[in-house]
N, C-alpha and C positions, 0 to 999 in steps of 0.2 A: 643178461645178453640182449634181451629185446629192448631193455631201456636204453643200454649202451649204443645199440643201432639207432635208435629213435633220436637219441641225444646227438649222435654223429650227423644224422641227416638234417636236424634242426640247426646245428652249428653251421653246416654247410650252406643251407638255405638262408640263414641269417647273414652270412658273409656275402652271399649273392646279392641279398637285398641291400646290404650296405653298399656294395660296389654299384648296384644299380641306381641307388639313390644319390651316390656321389656323382655318378654319371649324369643323372638328371640335373643336379645342382650345378655341375659344371656346364652342361649345355644351356641351362637357364641364364648362367651368367654370360655366356658367350652370345647368347641371343639378345640378352639385355644390352650388352656392350654394343653388339651389332646394331640394335634398334636405336640405342642412344646416340651412337656415332653417326647413324644414318640421319637421324633427326637433326643432330648438330651440323652435319654436312649440308643438309637441306636448308637449315636456317642460315649458315654461312653463305651458301650459294645465293639465296634469296637476298641476303644482306648486300652482298658484294655487287649484286646486279643493280642496286639502287643508285641513283644519281645524287651521291652525298659529297659534301665539301670536305676535302682532305688537303693535307700539306702543313708546312710549318706555320705556327702561330705568328702573325704579323702584329707586333706591339711596338709602340712608340713610347720612348721616354721611360719613366720609372714603372717597371712592370708590376705595379701595385694596383689591384682592383678591389681592395677591401678584404674583410674576413668572413667567410662562410665555411660551414662544416656540415656535411650531410652524411648520415649513417648509411653505409653501404654494405652490401654482402658480397661485392665484387672483390677482385684481386686487390690486396691491400696497397701494393705498390703503384696502383692506378688512382688511388683516392685524391691525390694532390692534383692530378690532371682534371678529374671530374669536378673537384672544387673551384678550380680556375674556370672551367666551362660555365658553371653555375654563377660565379662572380661575374663573368663577361655577360652573360644573359641578363643579369640583373641591372647592368648598365646599357642595355640595348645594343650590345656588340655582338649581334647575332651571327655574323659570318664566322668570326673567330671562335665564338662559343660552339657552333656546329662542328668546327674542325677539332676542337678539343673533345667533345663527346664521341665523334667518330673515332678519334685516336684511341679512346678507351675501348670502343667496340672492335676496332681491328685487333687489339691485343686480347681482349676478352669478349668473345661474341655471345657468351651467355650472361653478360652483365645487363640485366633487365632495366636498371635506372638509367643506363647510358642511352637506351633506346628512347626512354621518356625525355631525357635532356635533349636529344637530337630532334625529336618530334616537337618540343616546346621552341627549339631554336628555329625550326621550319615554320612553326606558327607565327614567328616574328612578332611584330609590334602588338603587345596584348591588349592595348587600348583601341587601336583601329581595327584590328583583326582584318586587314585588307590583303588576303593572300590571292594570288592568281591560281587559275586551275592547276598549273604545273605543280606549284608548292603543295596544294591541298592533295594532290594525287600521290606526291612523294611521301607526305606525312601518313597518309592512309595505308600505303603499301608497307612503309616501315613498321607501323604498328601491327599490321597483320603478321609480319615476322615475329614481332615481340610476343605475340599471343600464342605462338607455337611453342614458346619456351615455358618451363616450369618455374614459377616464382619461388624465391628462397623464403619469402615471408609474405604475410598478408598485406602489409604496408606497400610493398613494391607493386603488387597486384592492383592495389586500389589506385595508386598513381598512374599506372598504365591505363586503367579503365577510365580514369577522370579525363585524361587528354584524348583518349580514343573517342569519347562522347562528342568532343568538338569536331574531330575529322569525319566521324561516322556520316554516311549518307549526304555528304556535301553536295552532291550533284542536284538533291531535291530539297534539302532544307536550307532556308535562307541563314545568313550570317547571324542575325539577331537571335533566332530561335537556338542556334548552336551555342551561342554565347551564354544564353540563359540555362541551357542544359549543363553547360560546363560549370557555370556558377553554382548550380544545384548540387552537382556532384562534389565540387570542392567544399561546399558547406557540410556535406556528409563527413568528408575527411576531417574538416576542422573540428568537428564535434566528436569525431572518433578518436583523434590524436591530439587532445588538448595541449600537451606540453611540446609539440613538434613545432619548432620555429618556422621552417621552410612551408610547412603545411598552412600555418597562419598567414605567412607572406603571400603565398600564392592565393589563398582564399581572399584575402584583402584585395588583391589585384583583379580577381575575378569580379568582385563586387563593383569596384571602380569602373571596370570594362562595361558593365551593363547600366551604369548610370545615365539617366535621361538628361541630355544638355538643356532640355527645355524646363527642367525641374530646378527652379531657382531656390528651393529650399535646401538643396545640396544634401539630400537624405543619405544617399548612398556614399557620398564623398565623405561625410561626417562619420558614418559607421566604419568604413574602411580605415579612415585616419585614426579613429580610436584605437582600433586593433594594433596598428603600427606603432603609434605613440607608445603604448605600453611596452611593446617588444623593443623599442629603441632604448628604453631606459636600462635594459640588461645586455643590449647588442648594439652598442654605440658605433662599432666600425663595420656594421653590415650595410653594403652598398644598396641592396634592394629596399631595405626599410627606409633609409634616408631618401632615396629616389622616389619612391611611391608616396611618401608624405607630401613631397612637393608637388606631385601630380594631382593628389586629392585636394589640395588647398590652392591650386591654380586659378584663382578667381578674386576680384577685388574685395569681396566680402570675407573671405577666408585666408587671404594671403599672409597676414600677420601671424597666423598660427605656425607657418612654416619657415619663417625668417631665420630662426637659429639653425634649423636643420639645413636650410639652403646654403648657409655659410660654412657647414661642415662637410657637405657631400663631396665638393671638389677635392677636399683634402683626403677623404676616405679612399677615393678612386682616382688618383692623379693621372693614371695612365689612360683613362677614358675620356675621348672627346666629348662624349654626351654628358659625362659627369661634370666636365667643365662648363658645359652650356646650360644645364638643367636648372641651376640656381637662378639664372637670369629670368626664368619664368616668374619667380616671386619677386625679384628686383623690379621687373617691368610692371607687375601689378601694383607695386608700391611707389613707382616713380623714382627708384634708385638708379639713375641712369649711369653714373660712374662705375658702380659695381656691375651693372648690366654689361657695360662695354668691356670692362676687364674680363669678365666671365667668357664673352663671346670671342674676344681676341685669342684667348688661350685655347678655346674650343676649335676655332677655325685653324689655328697653327697645329694643333694635334691632328686634326682631320687631314690637313695637307700632308703631314709626315705619314699618315696611314696610306693615303692615296698614292704617294710616291712609291710605296712598296707593292701596292695591289695593281694599280693601273695608272701609270704616270701620265697618260694622255687624257685622263678624265678627272673630273671633280667628284668627290664623295658627297653623298647627301648631307652629312653632318656638317660639313663646311658651308654649303649653301644655305642650311637652315639657320646656322649661326650668323651668317651674313645679313639675313633677314631681321633678326633680332637687333643686330649691331647697327644697321642703317637705322632702324626704328628709333633706337636710343640716341644716335647722333642727331636726328631730326628734332627730337623733343628738347635737346639742348641748343637748337639753332645753328648746329654745325653743319652747314651744307657742304663745306669742302670736304670734310672727312666722309660724309655720306656719299657724295659724288665719287670719291676715290674707291669706296667699296662697291658701288654700283658699277664702276668701270671693269672691276674684276668680274662681275656677273655677266657683263656684255661679252667678255672674252670667252665665256664657257660655251663649248660646243658639244661636249659629251659628258654625261653624268652617269654614275653607277650607285645603286641599281637603276636601270633605265626606266623602271616603272613605279618609282617611289614618289608618293603623292607630296611629300614635304618639299621635294625639289621643284615640282611643278608649281606649287603654291608660291614658294620663295622667288622664283625666277620671274613671275609676273607681278608679285607684290612689290618688290623692291622699286623697279622703275615707276610703278603706279603711285607708290607713296611719294617719291621724289616730286612728281608732277602735281599731285593733288594737295599734299601738305604745304607745298610752296605756292599753291594756287597759280600755277603756271598752266594756264587752261589751253594755250596753244600747243604746248608740249604734250598735255593729256591727249589731245586729238590726234596725235602722231604716234601713239603707242601701238606696238605690234607684238605678236607672238614671237618669243625668243626662237632663234634657229638652233635647236639642240636635236639630240637623238630621242627625245621624249615624244610620246604619241599624245598630241593635245586633244585628240578625239576622246581620250580616256580621262580627261581632266576638265569636266564641264564647269565645276565651281571655280577653279583658277581662270578659266577663260571668261567666266562671268565677271570677275573682278577687272579684267582688262577692259570689257565692253562697258561696264559701270563707269570707270574712269574716263573713258573716251566720251560716254554720254554727258558727264559732268562738263568735261571740256567744251563740248559742242553747245550746251545750254548757256555756258558762261561766255561764249564767243558769238552768241546771236544766231547759231544755226540749229533751230529746232527741228528742222527736216531731217538732218543727219543725226540728231539725238534720238528721233523717233526710230530711226533705222536700228540704232544701237539697242534701244528698248525692246524692239521686236526680237532681236537676237537673244536678249536676256530672258524673254519670255519663253523662247524655244529651248534654251538651255534648262530653265526650270522644269519644263515638261519632260525633257530627257531624265533629270533627276528624280521626278516623280515616278516615270515609268520604272526607273531602277530601285524605287522604294527607299530612296535616300532622303528621308524626311528633314533631317537637320540641315544638310547642304541645301536642299530646296527652300527651306525657310530662310536661309541666309540670302539666297537669290531673290526671294520675295521681298525682303527688306530693301535690297537695292533697286528693285522694280518700282516700289512705292515712292522711293526717294526720287528717282529719275522722273517719275510721273509728276511729282511736285515741282521739280525745277523746270520741267517743260511748261507746265502751267504758269510758273513765274515768268519765263521768258515770253509767254503770250500775253501777259499782264493780267492773269487771273490769280490774284493774290490769295483770296480765300480758298480757292481749290488747291492752290500750291500748299497752303498751311495744312490743309485737311490731309493730303497725301503724306506730307512729312511727318505729321503727328502719328500717323498710322505706322510708318517706318520706325519711328522712335519707340512706339509702344511694343512693337513687335520684338525690336532688338532688346529692349529691356526685359523681355520674358525669356530670353535664351542666354546660355553661357557661351563664353568664348571657347572655341576649339583650342586644343593644345598646340596645334601646328603653327599658330600665328600669334605674334606679339600684340596684335590689336587689328581692328578693322582698317581698311584703307582710309576711311574717315568715319568716326562714330555718327550714328544717326542724330543722337542728341546735339552734337555739335553742328551738324549739317542743318538741323532745324533752327538752332540759335543763329547761324549764318544767315538763313532766310529771314528770320525776324529783324536782324541787324540791317540787311539791305532794304527791308520794308519800313525802316525807321520806327521799329517797335522795340525799343531798347530794354524796357522793363521785362518784357517776356524773353527776349534774348538773354538777358543776365540770368534769369531762373534757369533757362535751358542750358547755358554754359556752365552754371554752378552745379546743376545736376550731373552733367557730363563729367565734371571734374571729381565728383564722388567716385564714379566708377573708373575714371581714367586720370589719376592724379598726376599733376605736374606735366600735363600735356602742353606743349608750347603754344599751339593754336587756341587751346581752350582757355589758357591764361590771358593771351592776348585779346581774345574775343571778349572776355569778361571785362577787361580793362576798357575797351572800346565802348562796350554798352554802358559801363559806369560814366564814361566820359560823356556820351550822349545824354545821359541822364543828369549831367552837371553835378554828379556826386564825386567831387574832386578827391575826397579822403579815400573813397573806395577805389577810384582810378589809380591813385598813387600807390595803393595796397597791391593792386594787381600788376602794375607796371614795375614796381620794385621787385616783385615776385619773379617777373619775367627776366629782369636783369640779373638777379641772383641765380636763377636757373642756368644761365648762360655765362656765368663768371669765369668758368674754366676753359672757355673757348674763344678763339679770336674770330668772331662771326661778323659778317657785314650785312646780315639780314635787316631789311628795311624796317621791320617791326621793332627791332632792338634800337635802332637809331631814333625812331619815333618816341619809344619809351624814355630814352635819355633826354631828348628834347623836352618832353612833357614834364619830367621830373625837374629838369633845370628851370623851367618856367613857373612851376607850381610848388616847389618845395617850401616856399615861405608864404603860401596861401593862408589867408585867415580862416579858410574852411577846414583846414587840416587840424 
């Protein structure tokens, strides 16, 4: 009886314990759900308060941006949208990329990689890394929300941590430091996930982004390029791989390595204005002007289509950038008529978007400057003015320097050394501003312009030795730096300007050497070829003069040009084709 009572009590107590434990479990579940839901609500609230781009994707033409596939732990039905955002990002279509990633977030606020994609889109151009404070603040806030979420796997956490490294402490750390920190983090991921295509692609891009443009050995470009070339063998339709190979080899010394890729990229991503334009970087380096022209006509047309959907009263930066390359190519073929036609389009531009994009500022000044300087219309050069657009020219010291450089050349060649000196003083002031901003590359480019103008001022004063001294310095400095991706070429190469100086000083042998050196880095430049012909003519080297004049005629065979240099070339060939010296 005692045992029966004891057993009865134990059974009752056990049942109570079970009920109690069940209650605890239920309460725990409720609390967990409540906590998780609160965390989710907080994340969503924080997320929706951010100024992120939303809306329908605005795409023109064939909606094909290449093939990418990213392993996601997010909702399966959103993977296609995510991959489209990634493809858009790889072709620098950042506004639409951001909208694609935000669309994923709106439907799945716990999708950690969509936060990464949005942050990378906000980061924008991964080579220039020129974000304004508003963009940096947006990215920082977004990533703080992302860090409140629990990653589904270690890879997702690593990706978030990597991009966070760039946005962290942006108020105190300079851009270069943050770029290097980001590169270091991406290197960790590259070594950690050796079979991950996107990790390798973004690591290679980080390597390229930190390349020193003063390093003529192209160490980082070659390193990055090798990674991408190997990837391209097994991923031939990947837009980012093709795109970044072109960027890595965008120099005269390396351009031949990217020619085949350049001819494929536009086909991989036919819907991208940038993908249509980017091959022309390689075509320009190699002097393939007809291919460059087609590339940029296609790009400009695609950009206009996009602008009509986004802001029909403004011009998109991609169109303006393409026009710079297009005008440059026309000028190298001696086609002033078409160059002027494109320039007239530029004159009509009053509003651009984004309103703070450096490429727009550069092109809007470069195009009219090129037309004046390349045609040696020195009076026109003296009349150049800042374009009247919604751009803040105070934030574009390097483009402004190009304007004053061109004006200074105009004044020295029209006999107004006083006015040229004033332009030189402005150049020196602009360089100081760039030095204060710790922008060593752009400051260096302005230094080249300063030394060149010093040389031509001395020439205008009759001090030929001093003039040559300054021009040699400008030439040596330019040969130590690489061309920035924003431009098809200098307003006028320093080597060519040095050669011009030798020519007017009646020193043809030295002029010819300088022209030929310039043509190695700037193949098939109209003025370089013409200058070499004139130097050979002064040397009484008929055979060589014929060689260069024939080259000039061949260069312009597809255009109906009335440039005086071509008429001179034809006259020379007519009079010397039967020369006994040939």
